[in-house]
All heavy atoms as a GROMACS GRO file, in nm:
protein
  584
    1MET      N    1   2.695  -1.150   0.154
    1MET     CA    2   2.782  -1.042   0.110
    1MET      C    3   2.872  -1.001   0.227
    1MET      O    4   2.825  -0.980   0.337
    1MET     CB    5   2.696  -0.924   0.066
    1MET     CG    6   2.775  -0.816  -0.003
    1MET     SD    7   2.675  -0.680  -0.070
    1MET     CE    8   2.576  -0.765  -0.189
    2PRO      N    9   3.003  -0.989   0.204
    2PRO     CA   10   3.095  -0.951   0.311
    2PRO      C   11   3.072  -0.807   0.358
    2PRO      O   12   3.022  -0.724   0.283
    2PRO     CB   13   3.233  -0.964   0.248
    2PRO     CG   14   3.214  -1.006   0.108
    2PRO     CD   15   3.069  -1.017   0.079
    3PHE      N   16   3.108  -0.783   0.480
    3PHE     CA   17   3.092  -0.650   0.540
    3PHE      C   18   3.222  -0.614   0.611
    3PHE      O   19   3.230  -0.617   0.734
    3PHE     CB   20   2.974  -0.654   0.637
    3PHE     CG   21   2.920  -0.520   0.671
    3PHE    CD1   22   2.847  -0.447   0.579
    3PHE    CD2   23   2.939  -0.466   0.798
    3PHE    CE1   24   2.794  -0.323   0.612
    3PHE    CE2   25   2.887  -0.342   0.831
    3PHE     CZ   26   2.814  -0.271   0.738
    4PRO      N   27   3.329  -0.583   0.534
    4PRO     CA   28   3.459  -0.553   0.597
    4PRO      C   29   3.454  -0.432   0.689
    4PRO      O   30   3.384  -0.335   0.661
    4PRO     CB   31   3.551  -0.523   0.478
    4PRO     CG   32   3.483  -0.582   0.360
    4PRO     CD   33   3.336  -0.576   0.390
    5ARG      N   34   3.530  -0.443   0.797
    5ARG     CA   35   3.541  -0.330   0.890
    5ARG      C   36   3.632  -0.224   0.829
    5ARG      O   37   3.728  -0.255   0.758
    5ARG     CB   38   3.599  -0.379   1.022
    5ARG     CG   39   3.505  -0.469   1.097
    5ARG     CD   40   3.570  -0.515   1.224
    5ARG     NE   41   3.700  -0.577   1.198
    5ARG     CZ   42   3.722  -0.707   1.203
    5ARG    NH1   43   3.626  -0.788   1.236
    5ARG    NH2   44   3.841  -0.755   1.178
    6CYS      N   45   3.601  -0.101   0.860
    6CYS     CA   46   3.684   0.010   0.814
    6CYS      C   47   3.675   0.122   0.917
    6CYS      O   48   3.603   0.110   1.016
    6CYS     CB   49   3.641   0.059   0.676
    6CYS     SG   50   3.471   0.115   0.666
    7ARG      N   51   3.749   0.229   0.895
    7ARG     CA   52   3.747   0.344   0.987
    7ARG      C   53   3.726   0.471   0.908
    7ARG      O   54   3.791   0.493   0.806
    7ARG     CB   55   3.879   0.353   1.062
    7ARG     CG   56   3.902   0.226   1.145
    7ARG     CD   57   4.006   0.247   1.246
    7ARG     NE   58   3.934   0.276   1.369
    7ARG     CZ   59   3.989   0.321   1.478
    7ARG    NH1   60   4.117   0.344   1.482
    7ARG    NH2   61   3.918   0.344   1.585
    8ILE      N   62   3.635   0.550   0.956
    8ILE     CA   63   3.617   0.684   0.902
    8ILE      C   64   3.717   0.771   0.975
    8ILE      O   65   3.712   0.783   1.098
    8ILE     CB   66   3.473   0.735   0.924
    8ILE    CG1   67   3.374   0.639   0.858
    8ILE    CG2   68   3.458   0.877   0.873
    8ILE    CD1   69   3.230   0.665   0.896
    9VAL      N   70   3.811   0.830   0.901
    9VAL     CA   71   3.922   0.899   0.967
    9VAL      C   72   3.909   1.050   0.970
    9VAL      O   73   3.973   1.117   1.051
    9VAL     CB   74   4.058   0.860   0.906
    9VAL    CG1   75   4.084   0.712   0.930
    9VAL    CG2   76   4.065   0.894   0.759
   10ARG      N   77   3.827   1.108   0.877
   10ARG     CA   78   3.811   1.253   0.881
   10ARG      C   79   3.692   1.297   0.797
   10ARG      O   80   3.649   1.227   0.707
   10ARG     CB   81   3.937   1.325   0.834
   10ARG     CG   82   3.965   1.312   0.687
   10ARG     CD   83   4.095   1.382   0.647
   10ARG     NE   84   4.116   1.372   0.505
   10ARG     CZ   85   4.080   1.465   0.416
   10ARG    NH1   86   4.022   1.577   0.456
   10ARG    NH2   87   4.102   1.448   0.287
   11TRP      N   88   3.646   1.416   0.828
   11TRP     CA   89   3.542   1.483   0.750
   11TRP      C   90   3.609   1.548   0.631
   11TRP      O   91   3.712   1.614   0.645
   11TRP     CB   92   3.473   1.587   0.837
   11TRP     CG   93   3.355   1.651   0.772
   11TRP    CD1   94   3.351   1.774   0.713
   11TRP    CD2   95   3.224   1.597   0.762
   11TRP    NE1   96   3.225   1.799   0.666
   11TRP    CE2   97   3.144   1.692   0.694
   11TRP    CE3   98   3.166   1.478   0.803
   11TRP    CZ2   99   3.011   1.670   0.667
   11TRP    CZ3  100   3.033   1.457   0.776
   11TRP    CH2  101   2.957   1.552   0.709
   12VAL      N  102   3.552   1.534   0.510
   12VAL     CA  103   3.612   1.592   0.390
   12VAL      C  104   3.540   1.719   0.347
   12VAL      O  105   3.604   1.821   0.322
   12VAL     CB  106   3.613   1.490   0.274
   12VAL    CG1  107   3.662   1.552   0.145
   12VAL    CG2  108   3.697   1.368   0.311
   13ASP      N  109   3.406   1.715   0.340
   13ASP     CA  110   3.331   1.832   0.290
   13ASP      C  111   3.184   1.820   0.329
   13ASP      O  112   3.134   1.710   0.349
   13ASP     CB  113   3.343   1.840   0.138
   13ASP     CG  114   3.315   1.978   0.082
   13ASP    OD1  115   3.262   2.064   0.155
   13ASP    OD2  116   3.346   2.001  -0.036
   14ASP      N  117   3.118   1.934   0.339
   14ASP     CA  118   2.975   1.937   0.371
   14ASP      C  119   2.887   1.904   0.251
   14ASP      O  120   2.771   1.868   0.267
   14ASP     CB  121   2.934   2.075   0.424
   14ASP     CG  122   2.995   2.104   0.559
   14ASP    OD1  123   3.023   2.008   0.634
   14ASP    OD2  124   3.015   2.223   0.590
   15GLU      N  125   2.937   1.922   0.130
   15GLU     CA  126   2.859   1.896   0.009
   15GLU      C  127   2.922   1.782  -0.069
   15GLU      O  128   3.044   1.772  -0.075
   15GLU     CB  129   2.854   2.022  -0.078
   15GLU     CG  130   2.781   2.138  -0.013
   15GLU     CD  131   2.633   2.114   0.007
   15GLU    OE1  132   2.574   2.036  -0.071
   15GLU    OE2  133   2.575   2.172   0.099
   16PRO      N  134   2.844   1.696  -0.130
   16PRO     CA  135   2.699   1.692  -0.128
   16PRO      C  136   2.648   1.640   0.005
   16PRO      O  137   2.721   1.572   0.077
   16PRO     CB  138   2.664   1.596  -0.242
   16PRO     CG  139   2.781   1.503  -0.248
   16PRO     CD  140   2.901   1.588  -0.211
   17ARG      N  141   2.527   1.671   0.039
   17ARG     CA  142   2.465   1.626   0.163
   17ARG      C  143   2.453   1.475   0.163
   17ARG      O  144   2.430   1.417   0.060
   17ARG     CB  145   2.326   1.688   0.180
   17ARG     CG  146   2.329   1.835   0.201
   17ARG     CD  147   2.364   1.864   0.341
   17ARG     NE  148   2.368   2.009   0.364
   17ARG     CZ  149   2.437   2.062   0.460
   17ARG    NH1  150   2.506   1.986   0.539
   17ARG    NH2  151   2.437   2.190   0.478
   18PRO      N  152   2.474   1.404   0.272
   18PRO     CA  153   2.490   1.453   0.408
   18PRO      C  154   2.634   1.487   0.444
   18PRO      O  155   2.666   1.507   0.560
   18PRO     CB  156   2.440   1.335   0.492
   18PRO     CG  157   2.480   1.215   0.412
   18PRO     CD  158   2.464   1.258   0.269
   19GLY      N  159   2.723   1.493   0.346
   19GLY     CA  160   2.864   1.523   0.370
   19GLY      C  161   2.953   1.408   0.328
   19GLY      O  162   2.908   1.294   0.315
   20LEU      N  163   3.080   1.439   0.305
   20LEU     CA  164   3.176   1.338   0.261
   20LEU      C  165   3.279   1.311   0.370
   20LEU      O  166   3.324   1.403   0.439
   20LEU     CB  167   3.250   1.387   0.136
   20LEU     CG  168   3.163   1.412   0.014
   20LEU    CD1  169   3.246   1.473  -0.098
   20LEU    CD2  170   3.096   1.284  -0.034
   21VAL      N  171   3.316   1.183   0.383
   21VAL     CA  172   3.415   1.141   0.481
   21VAL      C  173   3.523   1.059   0.412
   21VAL      O  174   3.501   1.000   0.306
   21VAL     CB  175   3.353   1.059   0.596
   21VAL    CG1  176   3.263   1.144   0.683
   21VAL    CG2  177   3.278   0.938   0.542
   22GLU      N  178   3.643   1.058   0.472
   22GLU     CA  179   3.752   0.973   0.424
   22GLU      C  180   3.748   0.842   0.501
   22GLU      O  181   3.743   0.843   0.624
   22GLU     CB  182   3.886   1.041   0.445
   22GLU     CG  183   4.003   0.958   0.395
   22GLU     CD  184   4.135   1.029   0.415
   22GLU    OE1  185   4.145   1.150   0.380
   22GLU    OE2  186   4.229   0.963   0.466
   23VAL      N  187   3.750   0.732   0.428
   23VAL     CA  188   3.739   0.598   0.486
   23VAL      C  189   3.864   0.519   0.452
   23VAL      O  190   3.914   0.526   0.340
   23VAL     CB  191   3.614   0.526   0.431
   23VAL    CG1  192   3.599   0.388   0.493
   23VAL    CG2  193   3.489   0.609   0.454
   24ARG      N  194   3.915   0.443   0.549
   24ARG     CA  195   4.036   0.361   0.528
   24ARG      C  196   4.012   0.219   0.577
   24ARG      O  197   3.943   0.199   0.677
   24ARG     CB  198   4.155   0.419   0.603
   24ARG     CG  199   4.198   0.554   0.552
   24ARG     CD  200   4.310   0.612   0.638
   24ARG     NE  201   4.346   0.742   0.587
   24ARG     CZ  202   4.462   0.768   0.529
   24ARG    NH1  203   4.555   0.675   0.520
   24ARG    NH2  204   4.486   0.890   0.483
   25PHE      N  205   4.071   0.124   0.507
   25PHE     CA  206   4.073  -0.014   0.554
   25PHE      C  207   4.194  -0.085   0.495
   25PHE      O  208   4.254  -0.038   0.399
   25PHE     CB  209   3.943  -0.088   0.522
   25PHE     CG  210   3.923  -0.121   0.376
   25PHE    CD1  211   3.957  -0.246   0.327
   25PHE    CD2  212   3.868  -0.028   0.289
   25PHE    CE1  213   3.937  -0.276   0.193
   25PHE    CE2  214   3.847  -0.057   0.157
   25PHE     CZ  215   3.884  -0.182   0.108
   26THR      N  216   4.232  -0.197   0.556
   26THR     CA  217   4.343  -0.277   0.508
   26THR      C  218   4.286  -0.398   0.438
   26THR      O  219   4.203  -0.469   0.493
   26THR     CB  220   4.433  -0.320   0.626
   26THR    OG1  221   4.477  -0.203   0.694
   26THR    CG2  222   4.553  -0.400   0.577
   27ASP      N  223   4.331  -0.421   0.313
   27ASP     CA  224   4.274  -0.532   0.235
   27ASP      C  225   4.342  -0.664   0.269
   27ASP      O  226   4.431  -0.671   0.355
   27ASP     CB  227   4.278  -0.501   0.085
   27ASP     CG  228   4.418  -0.502   0.025
   27ASP    OD1  229   4.515  -0.547   0.090
   27ASP    OD2  230   4.431  -0.455  -0.091
   28ALA      N  231   4.302  -0.770   0.200
   28ALA     CA  232   4.352  -0.905   0.226
   28ALA      C  233   4.500  -0.919   0.195
   28ALA      O  234   4.564  -1.014   0.241
   28ALA     CB  235   4.271  -1.006   0.145
   29HIS      N  236   4.556  -0.826   0.119
   29HIS     CA  237   4.699  -0.829   0.086
   29HIS      C  238   4.779  -0.732   0.170
   29HIS      O  239   4.892  -0.696   0.136
   29HIS     CB  240   4.718  -0.799  -0.063
   29HIS     CG  241   4.645  -0.896  -0.151
   29HIS    ND1  242   4.688  -1.026  -0.170
   29HIS    CD2  243   4.531  -0.883  -0.221
   29HIS    CE1  244   4.604  -1.088  -0.249
   29HIS    NE2  245   4.506  -1.004  -0.282
   30ASP      N  246   4.718  -0.686   0.279
   30ASP     CA  247   4.780  -0.596   0.376
   30ASP      C  248   4.812  -0.458   0.318
   30ASP      O  249   4.904  -0.392   0.361
   30ASP     CB  250   4.906  -0.660   0.436
   30ASP     CG  251   4.920  -0.627   0.583
   30ASP    OD1  252   4.818  -0.597   0.648
   30ASP    OD2  253   5.034  -0.630   0.635
   31ARG      N  254   4.736  -0.416   0.218
   31ARG     CA  255   4.751  -0.282   0.160
   31ARG      C  256   4.642  -0.192   0.215
   31ARG      O  257   4.526  -0.233   0.223
   31ARG     CB  258   4.739  -0.287   0.008
   31ARG     CG  259   4.854  -0.360  -0.058
   31ARG     CD  260   4.834  -0.362  -0.206
   31ARG     NE  261   4.718  -0.447  -0.232
   31ARG     CZ  262   4.702  -0.521  -0.340
   31ARG    NH1  263   4.791  -0.520  -0.436
   31ARG    NH2  264   4.595  -0.596  -0.355
   32GLN      N  265   4.679  -0.072   0.252
   32GLN     CA  266   4.579   0.021   0.302
   32GLN      C  267   4.506   0.084   0.184
   32GLN      O  268   4.567   0.130   0.088
   32GLN     CB  269   4.641   0.130   0.387
   32GLN     CG  270   4.534   0.219   0.447
   32GLN     CD  271   4.580   0.294   0.568
   32GLN    OE1  272   4.659   0.385   0.555
   32GLN    NE2  273   4.530   0.254   0.681
   33ARG      N  274   4.373   0.083   0.192
   33ARG     CA  275   4.288   0.142   0.090
   33ARG      C  276   4.221   0.264   0.147
   33ARG      O  277   4.181   0.266   0.264
   33ARG     CB  278   4.181   0.042   0.044
   33ARG     CG  279   4.238  -0.086  -0.011
   33ARG     CD  280   4.323  -0.060  -0.130
   33ARG     NE  281   4.374  -0.184  -0.186
   33ARG     CZ  282   4.431  -0.193  -0.303
   33ARG    NH1  283   4.448  -0.084  -0.377
   33ARG    NH2  284   4.475  -0.307  -0.346
   34VAL      N  285   4.208   0.368   0.066
   34VAL     CA  286   4.149   0.495   0.110
   34VAL      C  287   4.048   0.537   0.004
   34VAL      O  288   4.076   0.530  -0.116
   34VAL     CB  289   4.256   0.605   0.124
   34VAL    CG1  290   4.193   0.736   0.167
   34VAL    CG2  291   4.364   0.562   0.221
   35PHE      N  292   3.930   0.579   0.048
   35PHE     CA  293   3.832   0.634  -0.044
   35PHE      C  294   3.747   0.737   0.027
   35PHE      O  295   3.744   0.745   0.150
   35PHE     CB  296   3.746   0.524  -0.109
   35PHE     CG  297   3.664   0.443  -0.013
   35PHE    CD1  298   3.532   0.477   0.013
   35PHE    CD2  299   3.718   0.333   0.050
   35PHE    CE1  300   3.456   0.402   0.100
   35PHE    CE2  301   3.642   0.256   0.138
   35PHE     CZ  302   3.511   0.292   0.163
   36VAL      N  303   3.679   0.818  -0.052
   36VAL     CA  304   3.589   0.921   0.000
   36VAL      C  305   3.447   0.880  -0.036
   36VAL      O  306   3.420   0.843  -0.151
   36VAL     CB  307   3.624   1.059  -0.058
   36VAL    CG1  308   3.522   1.163  -0.017
   36VAL    CG2  309   3.764   1.100  -0.014
   37GLU      N  310   3.357   0.885   0.063
   37GLU     CA  311   3.219   0.842   0.043
   37GLU      C  312   3.125   0.931   0.123
   37GLU      O  313   3.167   0.996   0.219
   37GLU     CB  314   3.206   0.696   0.087
   37GLU     CG  315   3.070   0.634   0.069
   37GLU     CD  316   3.023   0.636  -0.076
   37GLU    OE1  317   3.058   0.543  -0.151
   37GLU    OE2  318   2.951   0.732  -0.113
   38LYS      N  319   2.998   0.933   0.084
   38LYS     CA  320   2.898   1.004   0.163
   38LYS      C  321   2.889   0.939   0.300
   38LYS      O  322   2.889   0.816   0.312
   38LYS     CB  323   2.762   0.998   0.094
   38LYS     CG  324   2.753   1.083  -0.028
   38LYS     CD  325   2.613   1.075  -0.087
   38LYS     CE  326   2.603   1.160  -0.212
   38LYS     NZ  327   2.470   1.148  -0.273
   39SER      N  328   2.882   1.021   0.404
   39SER     CA  329   2.884   0.968   0.541
   39SER      C  330   2.771   0.869   0.566
   39SER      O  331   2.789   0.769   0.634
   39SER     CB  332   2.880   1.082   0.642
   39SER     OG  333   2.760   1.156   0.629
   40GLY      N  334   2.653   0.893   0.509
   40GLY     CA  335   2.539   0.804   0.531
   40GLY      C  336   2.553   0.667   0.468
   40GLY      O  337   2.484   0.574   0.507
   41VAL      N  338   2.645   0.651   0.374
   41VAL     CA  339   2.667   0.522   0.310
   41VAL      C  340   2.748   0.429   0.399
   41VAL      O  341   2.726   0.308   0.402
   41VAL     CB  342   2.738   0.540   0.173
   41VAL    CG1  343   2.780   0.407   0.114
   41VAL    CG2  344   2.648   0.616   0.077
   42VAL      N  345   2.840   0.483   0.478
   42VAL     CA  346   2.930   0.400   0.559
   42VAL      C  347   2.900   0.402   0.709
   42VAL      O  348   2.962   0.328   0.784
   42VAL     CB  349   3.078   0.439   0.535
   42VAL    CG1  350   3.120   0.403   0.395
   42VAL    CG2  351   3.101   0.586   0.562
   43SER      N  352   2.804   0.484   0.751
   43SER     CA  353   2.773   0.491   0.895
   43SER      C  354   2.630   0.540   0.917
   43SER      O  355   2.581   0.624   0.842
   43SER     CB  356   2.870   0.586   0.964
   43SER     OG  357   2.839   0.599   1.101
   44ASP      N  358   2.568   0.487   1.022
   44ASP     CA  359   2.436   0.535   1.065
   44ASP      C  360   2.449   0.654   1.159
   44ASP      O  361   2.350   0.720   1.190
   44ASP     CB  362   2.359   0.424   1.136
   44ASP     CG  363   2.317   0.314   1.041
   44ASP    OD1  364   2.300   0.342   0.920
   44ASP    OD2  365   2.301   0.199   1.087
   45ALA      N  366   2.570   0.681   1.205
   45ALA     CA  367   2.593   0.793   1.298
   45ALA      C  368   2.573   0.925   1.225
   45ALA      O  369   2.596   0.935   1.104
   45ALA     CB  370   2.734   0.785   1.355
   46HIS      N  371   2.531   1.026   1.297
   46HIS     CA  372   2.515   1.160   1.241
   46HIS      C  373   2.649   1.233   1.252
   46HIS      O  374   2.676   1.301   1.350
   46HIS     CB  375   2.404   1.236   1.314
   46HIS     CG  376   2.271   1.172   1.299
   46HIS    ND1  377   2.203   1.170   1.179
   46HIS    CD2  378   2.194   1.104   1.386
   46HIS    CE1  379   2.090   1.106   1.193
   46HIS    NE2  380   2.081   1.063   1.318
   47LEU      N  381   2.733   1.214   1.151
   47LEU     CA  382   2.868   1.270   1.153
   47LEU      C  383   2.869   1.412   1.098
   47LEU      O  384   2.783   1.449   1.018
   47LEU     CB  385   2.961   1.182   1.070
   47LEU     CG  386   2.974   1.038   1.117
   47LEU    CD1  387   3.055   0.957   1.018
   47LEU    CD2  388   3.036   1.032   1.256
   48SER      N  389   2.969   1.488   1.140
   48SER     CA  390   2.987   1.625   1.092
   48SER      C  391   3.134   1.662   1.107
   48SER      O  392   3.215   1.582   1.156
   48SER     CB  393   2.901   1.723   1.173
   48SER     OG  394   2.953   1.736   1.304
   49SER      N  395   3.166   1.783   1.067
   49SER     CA  396   3.305   1.829   1.082
   49SER      C  397   3.345   1.837   1.228
   49SER      O  398   3.463   1.830   1.261
   49SER     CB  399   3.324   1.965   1.014
   49SER     OG  400   3.236   2.060   1.071
   50GLY      N  401   3.249   1.849   1.319
   50GLY     CA  402   3.278   1.857   1.461
   50GLY      C  403   3.280   1.723   1.533
   50GLY      O  404   3.306   1.718   1.653
   51SER      N  405   3.255   1.614   1.461
   51SER     CA  406   3.255   1.480   1.523
   51SER      C  407   3.397   1.439   1.559
   51SER      O  408   3.495   1.489   1.503
   51SER     CB  409   3.196   1.377   1.427
   51SER     OG  410   3.062   1.407   1.397
   52ARG      N  411   3.407   1.346   1.653
   52ARG     CA  412   3.538   1.290   1.691
   52ARG      C  413   3.572   1.177   1.595
   52ARG      O  414   3.490   1.088   1.573
   52ARG     CB  415   3.535   1.237   1.833
   52ARG     CG  416   3.519   1.347   1.936
   52ARG     CD  417   3.528   1.286   2.072
   52ARG     NE  418   3.669   1.275   2.105
   52ARG     CZ  419   3.722   1.315   2.218
   52ARG    NH1  420   3.646   1.366   2.311
   52ARG    NH2  421   3.851   1.303   2.240
   53TYR      N  422   3.693   1.180   1.540
   53TYR     CA  423   3.740   1.078   1.448
   53TYR      C  424   3.866   1.016   1.504
   53TYR      O  425   3.938   1.081   1.577
   53TYR     CB  426   3.768   1.140   1.310
   53TYR     CG  427   3.643   1.194   1.246
   53TYR    CD1  428   3.607   1.328   1.260
   53TYR    CD2  429   3.558   1.111   1.175
   53TYR    CE1  430   3.491   1.378   1.204
   53TYR    CE2  431   3.442   1.160   1.118
   53TYR     CZ  432   3.409   1.292   1.133
   53TYR     OH  433   3.293   1.341   1.079
   54PRO      N  434   3.895   0.888   1.473
   54PRO     CA  435   3.827   0.799   1.380
   54PRO      C  436   3.700   0.739   1.439
   54PRO      O  437   3.683   0.734   1.561
   54PRO     CB  438   3.930   0.690   1.352
   54PRO     CG  439   4.016   0.686   1.474
   54PRO     CD  440   4.017   0.827   1.528
   55VAL      N  441   3.614   0.691   1.349
   55VAL     CA  442   3.488   0.625   1.382
   55VAL      C  443   3.488   0.490   1.312
   55VAL      O  444   3.516   0.482   1.193
   55VAL     CB  445   3.367   0.709   1.334
   55VAL    CG1  446   3.238   0.634   1.357
   55VAL    CG2  447   3.365   0.844   1.402
   56ASP      N  448   3.458   0.382   1.386
   56ASP     CA  449   3.448   0.250   1.325
   56ASP      C  450   3.326   0.245   1.234
   56ASP      O  451   3.222   0.304   1.265
   56ASP     CB  452   3.438   0.141   1.431
   56ASP     CG  453   3.568   0.123   1.506
   56ASP    OD1  454   3.675   0.152   1.449
   56ASP    OD2  455   3.565   0.078   1.622
   57ALA      N  456   3.339   0.175   1.123
   57ALA     CA  457   3.230   0.166   1.026
   57ALA      C  458   3.243   0.034   0.951
   57ALA      O  459   3.327  -0.050   0.984
   57ALA     CB  460   3.235   0.284   0.930
   58GLY      N  461   3.160   0.017   0.850
   58GLY     CA  462   3.165  -0.102   0.766
   58GLY      C  463   3.118  -0.068   0.627
   58GLY      O  464   3.047   0.031   0.606
   59ILE      N  465   3.160  -0.146   0.531
   59ILE     CA  466   3.120  -0.124   0.392
   59ILE      C  467   3.072  -0.256   0.333
   59ILE      O  468   3.128  -0.361   0.361
   59ILE     CB  469   3.236  -0.068   0.307
   59ILE    CG1  470   3.361  -0.154   0.320
   59ILE    CG2  471   3.265   0.076   0.342
   59ILE    CD1  472   3.472  -0.119   0.226
   60LEU      N  473   2.968  -0.250   0.254
   60LEU     CA  474   2.923  -0.368   0.181
   60LEU      C  475   3.009  -0.382   0.057
   60LEU      O  476   3.046  -0.282  -0.006
   60LEU     CB  477   2.777  -0.354   0.139
   60LEU     CG  478   2.675  -0.368   0.250
   60LEU    CD1  479   2.535  -0.338   0.196
   60LEU    CD2  480   2.678  -0.507   0.308
   61CYS      N  481   3.043  -0.504   0.021
   61CYS     CA  482   3.122  -0.524  -0.100
   61CYS      C  483   3.090  -0.659  -0.161
   61CYS      O  484   3.032  -0.746  -0.096
   61CYS     CB  485   3.271  -0.513  -0.069
   61CYS     SG  486   3.332  -0.643   0.038
   62ASP      N  487   3.126  -0.676  -0.284
   62ASP     CA  488   3.114  -0.804  -0.354
   62ASP      C  489   3.250  -0.872  -0.353
   62ASP      O  490   3.353  -0.807  -0.368
   62ASP     CB  491   3.071  -0.784  -0.499
   62ASP     CG  492   2.928  -0.734  -0.509
   62ASP    OD1  493   2.844  -0.778  -0.428
   62ASP    OD2  494   2.900  -0.652  -0.597
   63THR      N  495   3.250  -1.003  -0.337
   63THR     CA  496   3.373  -1.081  -0.343
   63THR      C  497   3.395  -1.122  -0.488
   63THR      O  498   3.311  -1.188  -0.548
   63THR     CB  499   3.362  -1.206  -0.253
   63THR    OG1  500   3.333  -1.164  -0.122
   63THR    CG2  501   3.491  -1.285  -0.254
   64LEU      N  502   3.508  -1.082  -0.545
   64LEU     CA  503   3.537  -1.115  -0.684
   64LEU      C  504   3.607  -1.249  -0.696
   64LEU      O  505   3.590  -1.320  -0.795
   64LEU     CB  506   3.622  -1.005  -0.747
   64LEU     CG  507   3.557  -0.867  -0.748
   64LEU    CD1  508   3.652  -0.765  -0.810
   64LEU    CD2  509   3.425  -0.870  -0.825
   65HIS      N  510   3.691  -1.285  -0.597
   65HIS     CA  511   3.765  -1.411  -0.601
   65HIS      C  512   3.767  -1.471  -0.461
   65HIS      O  513   3.782  -1.400  -0.363
   65HIS     CB  514   3.910  -1.388  -0.645
   65HIS     CG  515   3.921  -1.324  -0.779
   65HIS    ND1  516   3.896  -1.390  -0.895
   65HIS    CD2  517   3.952  -1.197  -0.814
   65HIS    CE1  518   3.912  -1.307  -0.998
   65HIS    NE2  519   3.947  -1.189  -0.949
   66GLY      N  520   3.754  -1.602  -0.450
   66GLY     CA  521   3.762  -1.669  -0.322
   66GLY      C  522   3.631  -1.664  -0.245
   66GLY      O  523   3.529  -1.620  -0.294
   67ASP      N  524   3.635  -1.710  -0.120
   67ASP     CA  525   3.518  -1.713  -0.034
   67ASP      C  526   3.512  -1.587   0.051
   67ASP      O  527   3.614  -1.533   0.090
   67ASP     CB  528   3.523  -1.833   0.062
   67ASP     CG  529   3.508  -1.964  -0.013
   67ASP    OD1  530   3.437  -1.967  -0.114
   67ASP    OD2  531   3.570  -2.063   0.031
   68ALA      N  532   3.392  -1.544   0.082
   68ALA     CA  533   3.373  -1.425   0.165
   68ALA      C  534   3.440  -1.442   0.301
   68ALA      O  535   3.493  -1.347   0.357
   68ALA     CB  536   3.225  -1.395   0.181
   69GLU      N  537   3.441  -1.565   0.354
   69GLU     CA  538   3.501  -1.588   0.486
   69GLU      C  539   3.652  -1.571   0.483
   69GLU      O  540   3.716  -1.558   0.586
   69GLU     CB  541   3.467  -1.728   0.536
   69GLU     CG  542   3.328  -1.738   0.597
   69GLU     CD  543   3.219  -1.740   0.490
   69GLU    OE1  544   3.237  -1.807   0.387
   69GLU    OE2  545   3.118  -1.673   0.509
   70ASP      N  546   3.713  -1.574   0.364
   70ASP     CA  547   3.858  -1.562   0.352
   70ASP      C  548   3.906  -1.417   0.352
   70ASP      O  549   4.025  -1.392   0.344
   70ASP     CB  550   3.907  -1.629   0.224
   70ASP     CG  551   3.888  -1.780   0.228
   70ASP    OD1  552   3.882  -1.834   0.340
   70ASP    OD2  553   3.880  -1.841   0.121
   71ILE      N  554   3.815  -1.322   0.360
   71ILE     CA  555   3.853  -1.181   0.354
   71ILE      C  556   3.886  -1.131   0.493
   71ILE      O  557   3.797  -1.111   0.575
   71ILE     CB  558   3.741  -1.094   0.291
   71ILE    CG1  559   3.711  -1.144   0.151
   71ILE    CG2  560   3.781  -0.947   0.291
   71ILE    CD1  561   3.594  -1.075   0.087
   72PRO      N  562   4.015  -1.110   0.524
   72PRO     CA  563   4.052  -1.067   0.658
   72PRO      C  564   4.062  -0.915   0.672
   72PRO      O  565   4.154  -0.865   0.732
   72PRO     CB  566   4.190  -1.132   0.674
   72PRO     CG  567   4.248  -1.125   0.538
   72PRO     CD  568   4.131  -1.145   0.443
   73ALA      N  569   3.971  -0.841   0.611
   73ALA     CA  570   3.978  -0.694   0.622
   73ALA      C  571   3.978  -0.653   0.768
   73ALA      O  572   3.905  -0.708   0.848
   73ALA     CB  573   3.862  -0.630   0.548
   74ARG      N  574   4.064  -0.556   0.802
   74ARG     CA  575   4.079  -0.512   0.941
   74ARG      C  576   4.042  -0.368   0.955
   74ARG      O  577   4.055  -0.287   0.874
   74ARG     CB  578   4.222  -0.530   0.986
   74ARG     CG  579   4.260  -0.673   0.984
   74ARG     CD  580   4.406  -0.689   1.016
   74ARG     NE  581   4.461  -0.747   0.893
   74ARG     CZ  582   4.581  -0.727   0.850
   74ARG    NH1  583   4.662  -0.649   0.913
   74ARG    NH2  584   4.625  -0.784   0.742
   0.00000   0.00000   0.00000
């Protein structure tokens, strides 16, 4: 399963626990993708509103088309 690199760029909210963060990455078509996820899903770090951002992270994903090695997520 691919594990594209991404960046946590900011703290969004304290609820639901452990808190929500904004995550960004560039896909294989050079489009920037943005989503909000629980901090514990995208990082093992203990993040909070007082943490320094951006923070490097990774996301698990399924490959729908092509080979996992062909995914140049940055």
